C-alpha positions in Angstrom: 0.0 0.0 0.0 1.4 3.4 -0.9 2.2 5.8 2.0 0.0 8.9 2.2 1.7 11.8 3.8 0.0 14.1 6.3 -0.9 16.8 3.8 -2.3 14.4 1.3 -4.4 12.6 4.0 -5.7 16.0 5.2 -6.7 16.9 1.6 -8.5 13.6 1.0 -10.3 13.7 4.3 -11.6 17.2 3.8 -12.7 16.5 0.2 -15.9 15.1 1.7 -16.7 18.5 3.3 -16.4 20.1 -0.2 -18.8 17.5 -1.6 -21.3 18.2 1.2 -20.9 22.0 0.6 -21.6 21.6 -3.1 -24.7 19.4 -2.6 -26.1 21.8 0.0 -25.4 24.8 -2.2 -27.3 23.3 -5.1 -30.2 22.2 -2.9 -30.4 25.8 -1.5 -31.2 27.0 -5.1 -34.7 25.5 -4.7 -35.8 27.7 -1.6 -33.9 30.6 -3.1 -35.8 30.5 -6.4 -39.0 29.6 -4.7 -38.6 32.7 -2.5 -38.0 34.7 -5.7 -41.7 34.1 -6.6 -42.6 36.2 -3.6 -39.9 38.9 -4.0 -40.2 42.3 -5.5 -36.8 43.9 -4.8 -33.8 45.3 -6.7 -32.7 41.9 -8.0 -35.5 41.9 -10.5 -38.8 40.0 -11.0 -38.8 36.2 -11.3 -40.5 34.3 -14.2 -43.6 33.8 -12.0 -44.5 36.4 -9.4 -47.1 36.0 -6.6 -49.4 39.0 -6.3 -48.3 39.5 -2.7 -44.7 39.7 -1.6 -43.2 38.3 1.6 -40.9 40.3 3.9 -39.5 37.2 5.4 -38.6 35.6 2.1 -37.1 38.9 1.0 -34.7 38.6 3.9 -33.9 35.0 2.9 -33.1 36.1 -0.7 -30.9 39.0 0.5 -29.1 36.7 2.9 -28.4 33.9 0.4 -27.6 36.3 -2.4 -24.5 37.6 -0.4 -22.6 34.3 -0.4 -24.4 31.6 -2.4 -23.0 32.0 -5.9 -19.5 32.9 -4.6 -19.6 29.6 -2.8 -20.4 27.7 -6.0 -17.5 29.3 -7.9 -15.2 28.7 -4.9 -16.1 25.0 -4.9 -15.7 24.8 -8.6 -12.1 26.1 -8.2 -11.4 23.6 -5.5 -12.8 20.8 -7.8 -10.5 22.0 -10.5 -7.5 21.5 -8.3 -8.5 17.9 -7.7 -9.2 17.4 -11.4 -5.8 18.7 -12.5 -4.0 16.3 -10.1 -5.4 13.4 -12.2 -5.7 14.8 -15.7 -3.6 16.5 -18.3 -4.5 20.1 -19.3 -6.0 18.8 -22.6 -8.1 16.3 -20.8 -9.2 18.9 -18.4 -10.3 21.3 -21.2 -12.1 18.4 -23.0 -14.0 17.5 -19.8 -14.9 21.1 -19.2 -16.4 21.3 -22.7 -18.4 18.1 -22.2 -19.6 18.9 -18.7 -20.3 22.6 -19.2 -20.7 23.6 -22.8 -22.9 20.7 -23.9 -25.4 21.2 -21.1 -25.4 24.9 -21.7 -26.3 24.6 -25.3 -28.9 21.9 -24.6 -30.4 23.9 -21.8 -30.7 27.1 -23.8 -32.6 25.2 -26.5 -34.9 23.2 -24.2 -34.8 24.3 -20.6 -34.9 28.1 -20.9 -37.7 28.7 -23.5 -40.5 27.2 -21.3 -39.5 29.6 -18.5 -39.6 32.6 -20.7 -42.9 31.5 -22.2 -44.5 31.1 -18.8 -43.2 34.6 -17.9 -44.9 35.9 -21.1 -48.1 34.2 -20.1 -48.2 35.9 -16.7 -46.7 39.3 -17.5 -48.1 39.9 -21.0 -50.9 37.4 -21.3 -49.8 36.1 -24.7 -52.3 33.9 -26.5 -49.6 32.0 -28.4 -49.0 28.3 -27.7 -45.6 27.3 -26.6 -44.8 25.9 -30.1 -45.9 29.2 -31.6 -43.8 31.2 -29.2 -40.7 29.1 -29.5 -39.3 30.6 -32.7 -39.7 34.1 -31.2 -37.4 33.1 -28.3 -34.5 33.7 -30.7 -35.7 37.1 -31.9 -33.3 39.2 -29.8 -31.3 39.3 -26.6 -33.1 40.3 -23.4 -34.2 42.9 -22.5 -34.8 43.9 -26.2 -35.9 40.3 -27.1 -36.7 37.0 -25.4 -33.3 35.2 -25.8 -31.5 34.6 -22.5 -29.8 31.7 -20.7 -31.7 32.1 -17.4 -30.0 30.2 -14.6 -27.6 28.6 -17.1 -25.4 31.8 -17.0 -23.5 30.0 -14.2 -22.3 27.3 -16.7 -21.2 29.9 -19.3 -19.2 32.0 -16.7 -17.7 28.8 -15.1 -16.5 27.6 -18.5 -14.9 30.9 -19.4 -13.3 31.3 -16.0 -12.0 27.7 -16.0 -10.2 28.4 -19.3 -9.0 31.8 -18.2 -7.5 30.4 -15.0 -6.0 27.3 -16.5 -2.5 28.8 -17.3 -2.1 30.1 -13.7 -3.4 26.8 -12.3 -0.9 24.8 -14.4 1.9 27.1 -13.4 1.0 26.6 -9.7 0.8 22.8 -10.2 4.4 22.4 -11.2 6.7 21.4 -8.4 9.1 24.3 -8.3 11.6 24.2 -5.5 12.7 27.8 -5.6 11.4 31.3 -5.9 7.9 32.4 -4.9 6.3 29.0 -5.2 8.6 27.4 -2.7 8.0 30.3 -0.3 4.3 30.1 -0.8 4.2 26.4 0.0 5.8 27.0 3.4 3.8 30.1 4.2 2.3 29.9 7.7 -1.3 31.0 7.0 -3.0 32.9 9.8 -6.4 34.6 10.3 -5.0 37.8 8.9 -4.1 35.8 5.7 -7.7 34.8 5.3 -8.9 38.4 5.8 -6.3 39.8 3.4 -7.8 37.7 0.6 -10.9 39.9 0.9 -9.1 43.0 -0.3 -9.2 42.1 -4.0 -12.9 41.3 -3.7 -13.6 44.6 -1.9 -11.7 46.5 -4.6 -13.5 44.6 -7.4 -16.9 45.4 -5.9 -16.1 49.1 -5.2 -14.5 49.9 -8.5 -16.5 47.8 -10.9 -20.0 47.3 -9.4 -21.1 50.9 -9.9 -20.5 50.7 -13.6 -21.7 47.0 -14.1 -24.5 46.4 -11.6 -24.9 42.7 -12.6 -26.7 42.0 -15.8 -25.3 38.5 -16.5 -24.6 38.6 -20.2 -20.8 37.8 -19.9 -19.6 40.2 -22.5 -20.6 43.4 -20.6 -20.5 42.2 -17.0 -17.0 42.9 -15.7 -18.0 43.2 -12.0 -19.5 39.7 -11.8 -16.9 38.1 -14.1 -14.0 39.5 -12.0 -15.7 38.7 -8.7 -16.4 35.1 -9.6 -13.0 34.6 -11.2 -11.4 35.6 -7.9 -13.6 33.1 -6.0 -12.8 30.3 -8.4 -9.1 31.0 -8.1 -9.4 31.2 -4.3 -11.0 27.7 -4.3 -8.0 26.4 -6.2 -5.6 28.3 -4.0 -7.0 26.8 -0.8 -6.4 23.3 -2.1 -3.0 24.1 -3.4 -1.9 25.5 -0.1 -3.7 23.5 2.6 -2.6 25.9 5.2 -5.6 28.0 4.4 -7.9 25.1 5.4 -5.9 24.6 8.6 -6.2 28.3 9.5 -10.0 28.3 8.7 -10.5 25.3 11.0 -8.5 27.0 13.7 -10.3 30.3 13.5 -13.8 29.2 12.5 -15.5 30.8 15.4 -13.7 34.1 14.9 -14.7 34.0 11.3 -18.3 33.4 12.3 -18.1 36.1 14.9 -17.1 38.6 12.1 -19.6 37.2 9.6 -22.7 37.6 11.8 -22.5 41.4 12.6 -21.3 42.1 9.1 -24.2 40.3 7.5 -26.6 42.0 10.0 -25.3 45.5 9.0 -25.6 44.8 5.3 -29.1 43.3 5.6 -30.2 46.3 7.6 -28.8 48.7 5.1 -30.4 46.9 2.2 -33.8 46.1 3.7 -34.3 49.5 5.4 -33.5 51.5 2.3 -30.5 53.1 4.0 -27.9 51.8 1.5 -26.0 54.7 -0.3 -27.1 55.6 -3.8 -24.9 56.1 -6.8 -25.4 59.8 -6.5 -23.0 59.7 -3.5 -19.9 58.2 -5.0 -17.7 57.9 -1.9 -20.4 56.4 0.3 -21.4 54.1 -2.5 -17.8 53.0 -2.9 -17.6 52.1 0.8 -20.9 50.3 0.7 -19.7 48.1 -2.3 -16.4 47.4 -0.5 -18.4 46.3 2.5 -20.4 44.0 0.2 -17.2 42.5 -1.1 -15.9 41.8 2.4 -19.3 40.5 3.6 -19.6 38.0 0.8 -16.1 36.6 1.5 -16.4 36.3 5.3 -19.9 34.9 5.1 -18.8 32.3 2.6 -15.8 31.4 4.8 -18.2 31.0 7.7 -20.4 28.6 5.8 -17.5 26.5 4.7 -16.0 26.5 8.2 -19.3 25.2 9.6 -19.6 22.5 6.9 -16.0 21.4 7.6 -16.8 21.2 11.3 -20.1 19.3 11.1 -20.1 17.6 7.7 -16.7 16.1 6.9 -17.4 12.4 6.8 -18.5 10.3 3.7 -22.1 9.3 3.4 -24.2 7.6 0.8 -26.3 10.8 0.4 -23.3 12.9 -0.6 -22.0 10.1 -2.9 -25.3 10.1 -4.7 -25.6 13.9 -4.6 -22.1 14.3 -6.0 -23.2 12.7 -9.2 -26.6 14.4 -9.2 -25.6 18.1 -8.5 -25.2 19.2 -12.1 -28.4 17.6 -13.5 -30.3 19.0 -10.4 -28.9 22.4 -11.1 -30.0 22.3 -14.7 -33.6 21.0 -14.2 -34.6 22.5 -10.9 -35.5 26.0 -12.2 -37.6 25.1 -15.2 -39.5 22.6 -13.1 -39.9 25.1 -10.3 -41.2 27.8 -12.7 -43.9 25.3 -14.0 -44.8 24.3 -10.4 -45.1 28.0 -9.4 -47.3 28.7 -12.4 -49.9 26.3 -11.0 -49.4 27.1 -7.3 -49.5 30.9 -7.4 -53.3 31.1 -8.3 -54.3 28.7 -5.5 -56.2 30.1 -2.5 -53.4 29.4 0.0 -51.2 31.5 2.2 -47.7 32.6 1.1 -46.1 30.2 3.5 -48.1 27.2 2.2 -47.4 28.2 -1.4 -43.6 28.6 -0.7 -43.3 25.1 0.9 -45.5 23.5 -1.7 -43.3 25.0 -4.5 -40.1 23.9 -2.7 -41.2 20.3 -1.9 -42.8 19.7 -5.3 -39.8 21.1 -7.2 -37.3 19.0 -5.1 -39.1 15.8 -5.7 -39.7 16.5 -9.4 -36.1 17.4 -9.9 -34.9 14.2 -8.1 -37.4 12.1 -10.1 -36.3 13.5 -13.4 -32.7 12.8 -12.5 -33.2 9.4 -11.2 -35.7 8.0 -13.7 -34.7 9.9 -16.9 -31.3 11.6 -16.9 -29.4 8.9 -14.9 -30.8 6.0 -16.9 -30.6 7.1 -20.5 -27.3 7.5 -22.3 -28.3 10.5 -24.5 -29.7 12.4 -21.5 -26.6 11.6 -19.5 -24.5 13.2 -22.2 -26.8 16.2 -22.5 -26.8 16.9 -18.8 -23.0 16.6 -18.2 -22.7 13.0 -17.0 -20.5 10.3 -18.2 -22.4 8.1 -20.7 -21.4 4.9 -19.1 -22.7 4.1 -15.6 
């Protein structure tokens, strides 16, 4: 049996916590998007909107919005570290194309148009059937036309970021024994090191967010692209230098102690309407910097808690590790369809919310288990290996 050194053992043991975090992050998309049905804030209207909004679900959306997508990109960067330990750069690129580009194209053709059509049914009251509407989906890019990639923007951004970061990841992968890499490998990571990584995020949000508020079209969305690229790279960096994990484990309660008041302040500013406007550049600059710090410290707190309480293998996470991408792809179109039928019901908002969540979860799991997982063509289209 080959000998596994302490660092390698530490990395292998903690891989389970990353799998748990990824599964929980994807499952959280269901309550997040279900809450969007009852949300009427600055993030924009969802495809189906309930006539009454919910203050409690508004808080839930604002809370998750701060750290949820950064967490997904961070975990994708960590997964790339593990992938590149076993694959050549060419194989890595080929797998990225199969796992991200193919589902993106299939999803744009078949998963996004039903969502846009249902939005048209509720917002405009179109009399067209779906088949009549479908050719018009390609008329122009939203907001001028109907064409968009909905929740699949994540796949497009992740593919581009994965390729952009590949040269740096390959450079870091090489076993250099001198220069900055050797110094970096022996660097004693402290709490201050974790906090220092927030600085590029704060600068990115402060300098770019005022000009690019967040329309996820990739070609004119420099704030989001820069932010998520940094999170992706940080995920890779944590796995490359395991001292970051050690420091996070040692200081988890201090990180949580910083995250709670920071999140409370940001939520209060946003929900009370006290957040600075763009007309006040310096105050708005500081507010965006605070958002950058808050997203980082909140994400670290979430990961620290997962590493503390969910770091062991389990059949649920083994199953979920294979299911996360298909679940990500199908959950939103299924949720939009469910919400279309639930919203008109004579029920309270709480009952509607839970009905949408539970129905969407079981439908998504059912589609994965009985359709995607068992049919070779669907496995290919949804980013899975064709063979079982």
